[in-house]
ZAVEXFI-665653 format. One record per residue (C-alpha): y, x, z; residue number from 1; residue in one letter. Coordinates in nm, 2 decimals, padded with zeros to 4 digits. Each point is the difference from the previous one (the first is absolute). Example, Ala and Ser with C-alpha at 12.3 -4.5 7.8 and 13.67 -1.06 7.14 Angstrom:
BEGIN
Y/X/Z/num/residu
-00.45/01.23/00.78/1/a $
00.34/00.14/-00.07/2/s $
END
This chain:
BEGIN
Y/X/Z/num/residu
08.88/20.01/10.19/1/m $
-00.05/-00.34/00.15/2/h $
00.16/-00.07/00.34/3/y $
-00.08/-00.25/00.27/4/k $
00.30/-00.14/00.18/5/f $
00.01/-00.21/00.32/6/l $
00.31/-00.20/00.09/7/i $
-00.01/-00.04/00.38/8/y $
00.21/-00.27/00.16/9/i $
00.04/-00.21/00.32/10/s $
00.25/-00.27/-00.08/11/y $
00.07/-00.24/-00.29/12/s $
00.34/00.17/-00.06/13/y $
-00.19/00.30/-00.13/14/a $
-00.12/-00.18/-00.31/15/l $
00.32/00.04/-00.20/16/p $
-00.01/00.38/00.09/17/i $
-00.36/00.04/-00.12/18/g $
00.01/-00.23/-00.30/19/t $
00.22/00.23/-00.23/20/p $
-00.23/00.29/00.11/21/l $
-00.31/-00.19/-00.09/22/e $
00.15/-00.08/-00.34/23/k $
00.08/00.37/-00.07/24/e $
-00.35/00.11/00.12/25/i $
-00.18/-00.25/-00.22/26/l $
00.22/00.10/-00.30/27/s $
-00.13/00.35/00.03/28/r $
-00.37/-00.12/00.00/29/g $
-00.06/00.09/00.36/30/d $
-00.15/-00.21/00.27/31/s $
00.18/-00.17/00.29/32/v $
-00.12/-00.21/00.29/33/m $
00.19/-00.17/00.29/34/w $
-00.07/-00.01/00.37/35/f $
00.18/-00.16/00.29/36/s $
-00.07/00.08/00.36/37/d $
00.17/-00.32/00.13/38/l $
-00.06/-00.37/-00.07/39/d $
00.35/-00.06/-00.14/40/d $
-00.06/00.25/-00.27/41/g $
-00.36/-00.13/-00.06/42/k $
00.13/-00.35/-00.05/43/t $
00.26/00.13/-00.25/44/a $
-00.27/00.18/-00.20/45/l $
-00.21/-00.31/-00.05/46/q $
-00.05/-00.08/-00.36/47/g $
00.01/00.37/-00.11/48/k $
-00.33/00.13/-00.14/49/n $
00.05/00.36/00.10/50/n $
00.00/-00.03/00.38/51/v $
-00.23/00.19/00.24/52/l $
-00.08/-00.24/00.29/53/d $
-00.14/00.24/00.26/54/t $
00.08/00.35/00.12/55/i $
-00.35/00.10/-00.08/56/k $
00.05/-00.09/-00.37/57/s $
00.32/00.21/00.01/58/v $
-00.19/00.30/00.13/59/v $
-00.27/-00.05/-00.27/60/n $
00.27/-00.04/-00.27/61/y $
00.09/00.37/00.06/62/e $
00.36/-00.02/-00.13/63/p $
00.17/00.31/-00.14/64/d $
00.35/-00.12/00.09/65/i $
00.10/-00.25/00.28/66/v $
00.34/-00.15/-00.05/67/l $
00.11/-00.14/00.34/68/a $
00.27/-00.26/00.05/69/a $
-00.07/00.02/00.38/70/t $
00.09/00.23/00.29/71/n $
-00.35/00.14/00.03/72/d $
-00.32/00.03/-00.19/73/v $
-00.36/00.08/00.10/74/p $
-00.06/00.37/00.01/75/d $
-00.37/-00.04/-00.07/76/f $
00.02/-00.14/-00.35/77/i $
00.02/00.24/-00.29/78/s $
00.29/00.06/-00.22/79/g $
00.35/00.15/00.00/80/l $
00.20/-00.21/00.26/81/k $
00.33/-00.09/-00.14/82/v $
00.29/-00.19/00.18/83/q $
00.18/-00.22/-00.25/84/i $
00.20/-00.19/00.28/85/f $
00.02/-00.38/00.07/86/h $
00.38/-00.01/-00.01/87/g $
00.32/00.20/-00.03/88/f $
00.15/00.15/00.32/89/n $
00.17/-00.31/00.13/90/a $
00.17/00.19/00.29/91/q $
-00.09/-00.28/00.24/92/k $
00.04/00.21/00.30/93/r $
-00.02/00.37/00.09/94/p $
-00.29/00.12/00.22/95/e $
-00.02/00.32/00.20/96/g $
00.24/00.28/-00.10/97/n $
00.18/-00.26/-00.23/98/n $
-00.29/00.00/-00.25/99/k $
-00.13/-00.31/-00.19/100/f $
-00.35/-00.13/-00.01/101/a $
00.00/00.06/-00.38/102/h $
-00.04/00.37/00.07/103/f $
-00.26/-00.02/00.28/104/r $
-00.31/00.20/-00.09/105/l $
-00.34/-00.14/00.09/106/r $
-00.20/00.30/-00.11/107/g $
-00.21/-00.17/-00.27/108/f $
00.17/00.08/-00.33/109/f $
-00.04/00.29/-00.24/110/d $
00.29/-00.10/-00.23/111/l $
00.32/-00.20/00.05/112/y $
00.14/-00.16/-00.32/113/c $
00.36/-00.04/00.10/114/t $
00.25/-00.25/-00.14/115/q $
00.31/00.22/-00.04/116/g $
00.21/00.29/00.13/117/p $
00.09/-00.17/00.33/118/s $
-00.37/-00.02/00.10/119/t $
-00.13/00.30/-00.19/120/t $
00.24/00.24/00.19/121/s $
-00.13/-00.12/00.34/122/v $
-00.37/00.01/-00.09/123/f $
00.05/00.35/-00.16/124/k $
00.13/00.12/00.34/125/l $
-00.31/-00.15/00.17/126/l $
-00.22/00.16/-00.26/127/q $
00.14/00.34/00.07/128/k $
-00.05/-00.06/00.38/129/k $
-00.35/-00.14/00.00/130/y $
-00.15/00.15/-00.32/131/q $
-00.30/-00.24/-00.04/132/y $
00.15/-00.21/-00.28/133/f $
00.22/00.02/-00.30/134/e $
00.29/-00.22/-00.12/135/v $
00.08/-00.10/-00.36/136/k $
00.28/-00.23/-00.10/137/e $
-00.11/-00.27/-00.24/138/t $
00.20/-00.31/00.06/139/g $
-00.16/-00.32/00.13/140/w $
-00.25/-00.22/-00.19/141/s $
00.13/-00.33/00.15/142/k $
00.33/00.01/-00.18/143/v $
-00.14/00.08/-00.35/144/d $
00.01/-00.38/-00.10/145/p $
00.38/00.00/00.06/146/l $
00.05/00.22/-00.31/147/f $
00.15/00.00/-00.24/148/p $
00.29/-00.18/00.18/149/i $
00.13/-00.28/-00.21/150/v $
00.35/-00.13/00.07/151/e $
-00.04/-00.35/00.15/152/k $
00.15/-00.29/-00.18/153/e $
00.29/-00.15/00.19/154/k $
-00.09/-00.35/00.13/155/n $
00.25/-00.26/00.11/156/s $
-00.13/00.05/00.36/157/l $
-00.06/00.34/00.15/158/p $
-00.35/00.07/00.12/159/t $
-00.06/00.16/00.34/160/i $
-00.33/00.14/00.11/161/m $
-00.07/-00.02/00.38/162/i $
-00.26/00.25/00.14/163/a $
-00.09/00.06/00.36/164/s $
-00.21/00.24/00.20/165/t $
-00.24/-00.11/00.28/166/f $
00.14/00.19/00.30/167/s $
00.13/-00.24/00.27/168/k $
00.29/00.23/00.07/169/r $
00.11/00.03/-00.37/170/l $
-00.12/-00.31/-00.19/171/s $
00.28/-00.23/-00.12/172/l $
-00.26/-00.27/-00.05/173/a $
-00.02/-00.04/00.38/174/l $
00.37/-00.07/00.05/175/h $
00.08/-00.38/00.01/176/d $
00.36/00.05/-00.08/177/d $
-00.09/00.18/-00.32/178/v $
-00.24/-00.27/-00.08/179/f $
00.26/-00.27/00.05/180/k $
00.25/00.19/-00.21/181/t $
-00.24/00.04/-00.29/182/i $
-00.10/-00.36/00.02/183/r $
00.36/-00.11/-00.03/184/q $
00.06/00.24/-00.29/185/l $
-00.32/-00.12/-00.18/186/a $
00.11/-00.36/00.02/187/t $
00.36/00.08/-00.11/188/s $
-00.12/00.09/-00.35/189/g $
00.22/00.32/-00.01/190/k $
-00.30/00.24/-00.04/191/y $
-00.36/00.00/-00.10/192/n $
-00.23/00.16/00.26/193/f $
-00.34/00.17/-00.04/194/l $
-00.18/00.10/00.32/195/m $
-00.29/00.21/00.10/196/v $
-00.12/00.08/00.35/197/l $
-00.22/00.29/00.13/198/h $
-00.36/-00.11/00.02/199/p $
-00.02/00.10/00.37/200/k $
00.26/-00.26/00.10/201/l $
-00.14/-00.30/00.19/202/p $
-00.10/-00.30/-00.21/203/n $
00.23/-00.24/00.19/204/d $
00.30/00.22/-00.10/205/i $
-00.12/00.00/-00.36/206/k $
-00.04/-00.37/00.00/207/g $
00.35/-00.05/00.15/208/k $
00.16/00.18/-00.29/209/w $
-00.23/-00.15/-00.26/210/e $
00.12/-00.34/00.11/211/n $
00.34/00.09/-00.16/212/l $
-00.16/-00.03/-00.34/213/n $
00.23/-00.20/-00.23/214/g $
00.22/00.02/-00.31/215/n $
00.16/00.32/00.11/216/h $
-00.26/00.16/00.23/217/f $
-00.35/00.12/-00.08/218/t $
-00.23/00.17/00.24/219/y $
-00.26/00.23/-00.15/220/y $
-00.33/00.09/00.18/221/n $
-00.05/00.32/-00.19/222/t $
-00.01/00.38/00.04/223/t $
00.08/00.05/-00.37/224/d $
00.38/00.05/00.03/225/l $
00.09/00.15/-00.34/226/a $
00.05/-00.33/-00.19/227/p $
00.22/-00.13/00.28/228/l $
00.20/00.32/00.03/229/l $
00.08/-00.03/-00.37/230/k $
00.12/-00.36/00.03/231/k $
00.24/00.06/00.29/232/a $
00.36/00.10/-00.03/233/d $
00.02/00.12/00.36/234/i $
-00.23/00.03/00.30/235/m $
00.04/-00.12/00.36/236/f $
-00.23/00.20/00.24/237/a $
-00.04/00.16/00.34/238/d $
-00.17/00.34/00.00/239/t $
-00.29/-00.07/-00.23/240/t $
-00.10/00.28/-00.24/241/s $
00.05/-00.26/-00.28/242/a $
00.37/00.09/00.02/243/i $
-00.07/00.34/-00.16/244/q $
-00.21/-00.16/-00.27/245/e $
00.29/-00.24/-00.08/246/f $
00.27/00.27/00.01/247/l $
-00.19/00.20/-00.28/248/i $
00.14/-00.27/-00.24/249/q $
00.36/00.09/00.11/250/l $
00.05/-00.34/00.15/251/k $
00.17/-00.06/00.34/252/p $
-00.17/-00.08/00.32/253/v $
00.14/-00.19/00.30/254/v $
-00.18/00.10/00.32/255/t $
-00.01/-00.18/00.33/256/y $
00.03/00.23/00.30/257/r $
-00.15/00.30/-00.17/258/h $
-00.08/00.29/00.22/259/t $
00.25/00.22/-00.18/260/f $
00.34/-00.07/-00.16/261/n $
-00.08/00.16/-00.34/262/h $
00.28/00.02/-00.25/263/d $
-00.23/-00.14/-00.27/264/y $
-00.06/-00.33/00.18/265/l $
00.23/-00.29/00.11/266/i $
-00.11/-00.03/00.36/267/n $
00.10/-00.30/00.22/268/i $
-00.06/-00.08/00.36/269/e $
00.04/-00.37/00.02/270/t $
-00.12/-00.31/-00.19/271/a $
00.35/-00.13/-00.06/272/n $
00.07/00.31/-00.21/273/a $
-00.28/-00.08/-00.25/274/i $
00.18/-00.20/-00.26/275/e $
00.30/00.24/-00.03/276/s $
-00.24/00.30/-00.02/277/a $
-00.19/-00.18/-00.28/278/f $
00.32/-00.05/-00.20/279/d $
00.11/00.36/00.05/280/e $
-00.34/00.13/-00.12/281/a $
00.00/-00.23/-00.31/282/l $
00.32/00.17/-00.11/283/n $
-00.20/00.33/-00.03/284/y $
00.27/00.21/00.17/285/p $
00.04/00.33/-00.20/286/e $
-00.01/00.23/00.31/287/e $
-00.31/-00.18/00.13/288/l $
-00.18/00.04/-00.34/289/i $
00.10/00.37/00.00/290/t $
-00.15/00.04/00.35/291/n $
-00.32/-00.18/-00.10/292/i $
-00.04/00.23/-00.30/293/n $
00.04/00.31/00.22/294/t $
-00.26/-00.13/00.24/295/f $
-00.26/-00.10/-00.25/296/i $
00.02/00.34/-00.18/297/n $
-00.13/00.15/00.33/298/q $
-00.23/-00.29/00.07/299/l $
-00.18/-00.04/-00.34/300/h $
00.16/00.17/-00.30/301/p $
-00.27/-00.13/-00.24/302/y $
00.10/-00.28/-00.23/303/f $
-00.26/00.03/-00.26/304/d $
-00.28/-00.22/00.15/305/g $
-00.24/00.29/-00.02/306/q $
-00.04/00.09/00.37/307/s $
-00.36/-00.13/00.00/308/s $
-00.08/00.24/-00.29/309/k $
00.16/00.29/00.19/310/r $
-00.20/-00.09/00.32/311/v $
-00.34/-00.01/-00.19/312/v $
00.07/00.32/-00.20/313/e $
00.12/00.18/00.31/314/t $
-00.31/-00.10/00.20/315/c $
-00.24/00.12/-00.28/316/i $
00.18/00.33/-00.04/317/s $
00.00/00.06/00.38/318/f $
-00.37/-00.10/00.02/319/l $
-00.08/00.31/-00.21/320/h $
00.25/00.24/00.15/321/e $
-00.11/00.28/00.23/322/d $
00.08/-00.12/00.35/323/k $
-00.15/00.28/00.20/324/s $
00.34/00.09/00.14/325/h $
00.02/-00.33/00.18/326/l $
-00.11/-00.02/00.37/327/k $
-00.26/-00.24/00.12/328/n $
00.13/-00.35/00.09/329/k $
00.05/-00.06/00.38/330/p $
-00.30/-00.09/00.21/331/l $
00.16/-00.34/00.07/332/n $
-00.30/-00.11/00.21/333/l $
00.16/-00.31/00.15/334/i $
00.13/-00.14/-00.33/335/r $
-00.33/00.08/-00.17/336/k $
-00.19/-00.19/00.27/337/y $
00.24/-00.30/-00.03/338/k $
-00.06/-00.01/-00.38/339/i $
-00.38/00.01/00.05/340/r $
00.02/-00.27/00.26/341/k $
00.23/-00.23/-00.21/342/r $
-00.23/00.04/-00.30/343/l $
-00.33/-00.01/00.20/344/g $
-00.12/00.31/-00.17/345/y $
-00.09/00.30/00.22/346/f $
-00.07/00.34/-00.16/347/t $
00.07/00.37/00.08/348/l $
00.09/00.06/-00.37/349/k $
00.36/00.10/-00.04/350/s $
00.19/00.17/-00.29/351/y $
00.23/00.25/00.17/352/s $
00.10/00.18/-00.32/353/k $
00.16/-00.17/-00.30/354/p $
-00.26/-00.12/-00.25/355/y $
-00.02/00.22/-00.31/356/t $
-00.18/-00.02/-00.33/357/i $
-00.01/00.33/-00.19/358/k $
00.05/-00.02/-00.37/359/q $
END
C-alpha cells in the first residue's frame, strides 16, 4: 500500500528532525510533503520541491500520517497525528506540580513516538489517565546522522562546541562576562571553538558572537548540528536540548548555570570558572563518563541510526490498528480556534478519533 506523509513544522530547527524521516519515507516508495505554519519554517523550506504552500493545499493533499515537530497540529486535516518532538526534555524549568513543558498535552495527537524510557514512562502514565492516544518508543529521528559514532581523531588543539538557548533567563549568549571570557580564550590559541545559537535569539546577539570569527573561533548559522557535534571534543552550553544530543556521543558537557546540578554535567556558576571546567571536561573523567552513560541509556538507548525507520514503521502499523478503545480527543475549542485564526482557515471539520485505514 502507498502512504502519504506530511511533515508539519513551525521553525527552521525542525528540518534536521524531518530530513531523516523524509529519507526513510522516500526509500520505501511512499510520498512525503512538508508544511510550515510560520515564516521561519517557510523560509527554511525554500528550495525544496515537495512543499505545500497553503493550508488549503494541505487539506487537499489528504495525508495518511502527519509527523509533527511542533506542539500542536490542525485537527481538521486528515491523517494520523503523530508527535515526533522538536527537542529532548531539556529540563529548563518545572511548571505546575513540578512538571516540564515536554510532557504538556495539547489534545491534538493520536500517537507519541517517544525518544527513550525517561520520556516513555511519563507519557505512558498520561496515556493511561486520558486514554485518547497511545505511546510507542521509537528513538528520535534527529540523532540518526550521529551514528555510527566514529572516534574522533585527536587534534593538537581541543575543539569546543558552544550552544545556547534563547531564553533571557537561561541563555549564556546574553552574559557579557561569558562573552569576554570566550573572546579571551579564542585569541589565546588554547582551544578551537565552534558556535551555534538558537534561531530565536536577537540578530544583534548573533552578530556580536559572529564577530569573534577568527583562527580559533567559527560561528555557524545553521540548525544542522550533527556535523558540529561530531567535530567537538566537549560542549559548553546552558540548558539547550542540544546538550542531550551531544551527550549521546559519550562526550562531556560544561554547563553555565543549568537549572539542575546533574551528575552527568560539569556545571559552573561564574564566567571565571570556564577555563578550568573546560580542562576538567577534556580529561574525560571516568566517573563523569559513567554517569553520562547511565543517563543516555534512559534518554535514548538507540545507537543504530535507525530511529527514523522505527518511527515510520510504527506509524504505519498504528494507522491500521483497531483504535476503537480510544476515547475522543478533547473538545479543545480555544486551541482549535487559535489554530484556525493563525492559519486563516475556518472550518467545522475536526477529526476527534484517531485516523484509521483498515487493511
